[in-house]
SESEDO-383565 format. One line per 4 residues: number of its first residue (from 1); for each residue x, y, z of C-alpha. Coordinates in steps of 0.5 Angstrom, whole numbers, plus 500, padded with zeros to 3 digits. Example, Ala and Ser with C-alpha at 12.3 -4.5 7.8 and 13.67 -1.06 7.14 Angstrom:
<rs>
1> 525/491/516 | 527/498/514
</rs>
This chain:
<rs>
1> 510/535/547 | 509/528/544 | 502/526/545 | 502/518/547
5> 495/516/548 | 496/509/547 | 493/507/554 | 486/510/551
9> 484/504/548 | 476/505/550 | 476/510/544 | 470/507/539
13> 467/513/536 | 473/518/537 | 470/521/543 | 474/519/549
17> 469/515/554 | 469/519/561 | 474/516/566 | 472/515/574
21> 475/522/576 | 470/526/571 | 470/533/575 | 477/533/576
25> 479/532/569 | 474/537/566 | 478/543/568 | 484/540/566
29> 488/542/559 | 488/536/554 | 495/533/554 | 493/529/548
33> 489/533/544 | 482/529/546 | 477/533/549 | 469/534/550
37> 465/528/552 | 461/528/558 | 467/530/562 | 473/531/557
41> 479/535/557 | 479/542/555 | 483/545/549 | 483/552/552
45> 490/554/553 | 493/547/549 | 498/547/544 | 494/543/539
49> 489/549/538 | 483/552/543 | 477/549/539 | 474/542/541
53> 471/539/535 | 464/535/535 | 469/529/534 | 473/530/540
57> 479/533/538 | 483/540/539 | 485/544/533 | 485/551/531
61> 482/551/524 | 475/551/521 | 474/544/522 | 475/544/529
65> 472/551/531 | 466/551/526 | 460/547/526 | 459/542/532
69> 465/545/536 | 464/544/543 | 464/551/547 | 464/548/554
73> 471/545/552 | 475/551/549 | 473/557/544 | 469/556/538
77> 468/561/532 | 473/566/534 | 480/565/535 | 481/562/528
81> 487/564/524 | 485/566/517 | 491/563/515 | 490/556/517
85> 483/555/516 | 483/553/509 | 481/546/508 | 482/546/500
89> 485/539/498 | 490/542/493 | 497/543/495 | 501/548/493
93> 504/547/486 | 511/550/488 | 516/550/494 | 514/555/499
97> 519/559/502 | 522/556/509 | 518/562/512 | 513/559/517
101> 514/552/516 | 522/552/516 | 521/556/523 | 516/551/526
105> 521/545/524 | 527/549/526 | 524/551/533 | 522/544/534
109> 529/541/532 | 526/537/527 | 531/534/522 | 530/537/515
113> 533/537/508 | 531/543/504 | 532/544/496 | 539/548/498
117> 541/541/502 | 547/538/498 | 543/531/499 | 536/534/497
121> 536/531/490 | 538/524/492 | 533/524/497 | 527/527/493
125> 529/522/487 | 523/518/485 | 523/510/484 | 519/512/478
129> 523/517/474 | 517/519/470 | 514/522/475 | 519/527/479
133> 516/532/484 | 519/537/488 | 517/537/496 | 517/543/500
137> 521/540/505 | 524/533/507 | 523/531/514 | 529/525/516
141> 526/524/523 | 530/519/528 | 524/519/533 | 517/519/533
145> 517/526/537 | 520/529/530 | 514/526/526 | 509/529/531
149> 512/535/531 | 513/535/523 | 506/533/522 | 503/539/527
153> 508/544/523 | 505/542/516 | 498/542/519 | 499/549/522
157> 502/552/515 | 497/548/510 | 502/544/507 | 500/537/505
161> 504/531/508 | 506/524/505 | 510/518/509 | 516/515/505
165> 518/508/507 | 521/504/501 | 519/510/496 | 516/505/491
169> 510/508/489 | 508/507/482 | 505/514/482 | 510/517/486
173> 505/519/492 | 511/518/497 | 513/525/494 | 506/527/495
177> 504/526/488 | 505/534/486 | 510/539/488 | 510/542/495
181> 509/537/500 | 512/535/506 | 515/528/505 | 517/524/512
185> 522/519/510 | 522/513/515 | 529/511/513 | 531/511/520
189> 526/507/523 | 529/500/522 | 527/496/528 | 525/488/526
193> 524/484/533 | 520/478/535 | 516/478/541 | 514/472/545
197> 508/471/541 | 512/471/535 | 509/478/533 | 514/482/529
201> 515/489/531 | 517/492/524 | 519/500/523 | 516/504/518
205> 522/504/514 | 524/497/513 | 525/494/506 | 522/487/505
209> 528/483/504 | 531/486/511 | 524/484/514 | 525/477/511
213> 532/476/513 | 531/479/520 | 525/475/522 | 528/468/519
217> 535/469/523 | 532/471/529 | 527/465/530 | 526/462/523
221> 519/466/522 | 516/468/515 | 511/473/513 | 507/473/506
225> 510/479/502 | 512/481/495 | 518/478/491 | 522/485/490
229> 527/486/496 | 527/493/496 | 520/495/497 | 518/498/503
233> 514/495/508 | 509/501/509 | 506/502/503 | 506/494/501
237> 503/492/508 | 498/498/508 | 495/497/501 | 495/489/501
241> 502/486/500 | 501/480/495 | 506/474/495 | 506/467/492
245> 505/465/499 | 499/469/500 | 494/464/498 | 497/460/504
249> 498/465/509 | 494/471/506 | 496/478/504 | 501/482/508
253> 496/486/511 | 492/480/514 | 498/479/518 | 497/486/522
257> 495/486/529 | 497/493/531 | 500/499/528 | 504/505/532
261> 501/511/528 | 502/519/528 | 495/522/526 | 494/529/523
265> 493/532/530 | 500/530/532 | 498/525/537 | 501/518/537
269> 497/512/538 | 497/504/537 | 491/502/533 | 489/495/534
273> 482/491/533 | 480/493/540 | 484/500/541 | 482/505/536
277> 478/500/531 | 476/505/526 | 483/507/525 | 486/500/525
281> 481/499/520 | 482/505/515 | 490/504/516 | 489/497/513
285> 488/499/506 | 488/507/506 | 494/509/511 | 497/514/506
289> 490/518/508 | 490/517/515 | 497/517/518 | 504/516/519
293> 505/508/521 | 512/508/525 | 512/501/527 | 508/495/524
297> 506/489/529 | 505/483/524 | 503/476/526 | 509/471/523
301> 508/464/521 | 514/458/522 | 518/458/516 | 517/452/512
305> 523/447/512 | 523/447/504 | 519/450/499 | 519/448/491
309> 520/453/486 | 518/451/480 | 517/454/473 | 515/452/466
313> 517/456/459 | 511/455/454 | 512/456/447 | 508/459/441
317> 504/463/445 | 504/469/440 | 502/465/434 | 495/464/434
321> 490/468/439 | 485/463/439 | 490/457/440 | 493/462/446
325> 486/463/449 | 485/456/449 | 491/455/453 | 490/460/458
329> 483/457/459 | 486/451/461 | 490/454/466 | 484/458/469
333> 481/451/469 | 487/448/473 | 487/454/478 | 480/452/480
337> 481/445/480 | 480/443/488 | 482/436/486 | 489/438/485
341> 490/445/487 | 490/447/494 | 492/454/498 | 499/451/498
345> 500/452/491 | 502/459/489 | 502/461/481 | 504/467/477
349> 504/468/469 | 509/472/466 | 509/474/458 | 512/480/454
353> 511/479/447 | 517/474/446 | 516/469/452 | 511/466/456
357> 512/462/463 | 508/460/469 | 512/459/475 | 511/459/483
361> 512/456/489 | 509/450/493 | 509/448/500 | 509/440/499
365> 513/435/497 | 517/435/490 | 514/428/489 | 507/430/490
369> 508/436/485 | 512/432/480 | 507/427/480 | 500/430/481
373> 500/438/480 | 505/438/474 | 502/433/469 | 495/436/470
377> 498/443/469 | 501/442/463 | 496/437/460 | 494/440/453
381> 499/446/453 | 505/446/448 | 511/442/451 | 515/447/455
385> 522/449/452 | 525/449/459 | 522/447/466 | 525/446/473
389> 522/444/480 | 527/445/486 | 527/444/493 | 530/450/497
393> 530/453/504 | 525/459/505 | 531/464/504 | 534/461/498
397> 527/461/495 | 526/468/496 | 533/470/493 | 531/466/487
401> 524/470/486 | 528/476/487 | 532/474/481 | 538/474/484
405> 538/481/488 | 540/480/495 | 535/480/500 | 540/485/504
409> 538/492/502 | 541/498/504 | 538/502/509 | 540/509/506
413> 542/511/499 | 537/506/496 | 538/507/488 | 534/503/484
417> 530/506/479 | 525/505/473 | 522/509/468 | 515/506/467
421> 507/507/466 | 503/501/469 | 496/499/470 | 492/493/473
425> 486/489/472 | 483/485/477 | 479/479/475 | 473/477/480
429> 472/470/481 | 465/471/478 | 467/474/472 | 473/470/470
433> 476/471/463 | 472/468/457 | 474/465/451 | 472/471/447
437> 476/476/452 | 482/472/452 | 482/472/444 | 482/479/444
441> 487/480/449 | 492/475/445 | 490/478/439 | 492/485/441
445> 499/482/444 | 500/479/437 | 498/485/433 | 502/491/438
449> 506/487/443 | 510/482/439 | 514/488/435 | 513/493/440
453> 518/499/440 | 518/499/447 | 519/493/453 | 513/491/457
457> 511/485/461 | 504/483/464 | 504/479/470 | 498/475/472
461> 498/472/479 | 493/467/482 | 489/470/488 | 483/466/488
465> 482/458/487 | 481/453/492 | 482/455/499 | 485/461/498
469> 487/465/504 | 486/472/501 | 479/471/499 | 478/467/506
473> 477/474/509 | 470/478/509 | 470/485/506 | 469/488/512
477> 475/485/515 | 479/491/513 | 479/497/508 | 482/493/503
481> 476/490/501 | 477/486/494 | 476/479/497 | 473/476/491
485> 479/476/486 | 481/470/481 | 487/474/478 | 490/480/479
489> 494/483/472 | 499/488/472 | 501/491/465 | 507/495/465
493> 511/499/460 | 518/502/461 | 523/505/457 | 529/500/458
497> 533/506/459 | 532/511/465 | 536/516/462 | 532/517/456
501> 526/521/455 | 519/517/456 | 517/515/449 | 510/517/448
505> 507/510/445 | 508/507/452 | 502/510/456 | 497/508/450
509> 500/501/449 | 499/499/456 | 492/503/456 | 490/499/450
513> 493/492/453 | 488/493/459 | 482/495/455 | 483/489/451
517> 480/485/457 | 475/490/460 | 472/492/453 | 471/485/451
521> 467/483/457 | 463/489/459 | 458/485/463 | 464/484/468
525> 466/490/473 | 474/489/473 | 477/493/479 | 484/495/480
529> 490/493/485 | 492/499/489 | 499/497/490 | 500/498/482
533> 497/505/483 | 495/508/477 | 496/516/476 | 492/517/470
537> 486/515/474 | 481/521/477 | 480/521/484 | 473/518/483
541> 476/513/478 | 481/511/483 | 476/510/489 | 471/506/485
545> 477/502/482 | 480/500/489 | 474/500/494 | 467/498/494
549> 462/503/495 | 461/501/503 | 468/501/504 | 469/508/501
553> 463/511/505 | 466/508/511 | 473/511/510 | 470/518/508
557> 467/518/515 | 473/516/518 | 477/521/514 | 472/527/516
561> 473/525/524 | 481/524/524 | 483/528/519 | 478/534/517
565> 484/538/515 | 486/533/510 | 493/534/512 | 495/527/509
569> 494/528/502 | 495/525/495 | 492/526/488 | 487/520/490
573> 487/520/497 | 480/519/501 | 476/525/500 | 478/528/494
</rs>
């Protein structure tokens, strides 16, 4: 039975407050996997397990039946199936037989694909072809009930679970990050609707292009998000979600006002700032470790009547490291000049050893851009070899930023892939790039990147600067805790031929490119950006890169409460 506990909004510490009729409820078998407290449900005889954990959830593993188990609301210690008591975080390294897991899913009529299914290989193909993994099973749910049942079956059989929305995880974590996971593919969850308050309800399988078109066509609304229309909203929104409009509107994550989510015990809740606030906090920054978001509730903005899309190609940036460092120092100074720059200006820098361009968007008049912003930006830089500044509609702007890709993306059969390795460097405002660091960076590019054997690029986006709405939020706002960034840098090396073996030189080149910044400025702590997740990091390195200490400690506590068996797992999951 699907557990719908949306109405239980009084959960503060994951133990339900007692209702008015406590005495009647004490002998009642839980309908929603909650238990205990001063007058809670009993787990004894429930479908969720007979043990009531110290945190008020029913289950059957040692995490529920061991230390802290509440004997007044179920059994403790005994009755635990030895085959399901393990809380080991390492998932199976090979696909298990369909046996108990397959039987469980079949009995509950959950739509699945196994390795023997004709479309399994297509469904299991990663976006990053460098990292192929074979799931134990791919679930193709069409209802929340299917997801709840699938998670319950996985937990009973010690199979780790990861959701797949758009499937663009750089580390293939949406395939589990290792062989033998259960993948829950959300391709059927395609709802895009707007309510009377212009809050968009967005299915967990929706891609960004379809989202943008859907809310604009319904009510001319907009959201901040990335430029690739095929990226799924799930990982994008729950780990940040930057777009060139983010300095004006915040990250996609910042627009989340509610999430419909299936938790590790199969229960289904709506997490908001007032209902299940700790889960709401954790999902906004680390959702892959806490549940399957079936729908997002996103507060939209009125779409601007017009947007200025602008671009300048700057020559001679790979001739002299010292000269290029000075040019970048001017750009960095410009980006923090409050007399010229405000939240309405979005800035991105692209370089690949051959070309160097500065581009972005502006929510303002073309006259103001041309007469005020452009002259100050270009002052002291080499004369651009090409330039443009054009007023467009909102959807025209998004299409242009997508490099000609259609905003309309397929809901099934998506077949875009790459073969790459990427790293990120987050530059804090307090530790902005120095002349020495920039000289080191451009020197590395001139020596190693201009004639690189393999294609690569760097993208440098402005997150901070005057009145940035990304940094307007306190670190306590969500589990995405980096609210001090000036720049976020992505270093990306790829094959250019997805059918070829991955060249051995790409990873050391990209690693060296990042190190040319961090090693030159050892006094600065450079975090990373989790949406550019780096699979070469150990769990400890990843946690340090993506979360501050206080945030990570809080996430570990929430994880121990709502997913003590670590059902939701990938190699860098919370608690690893």
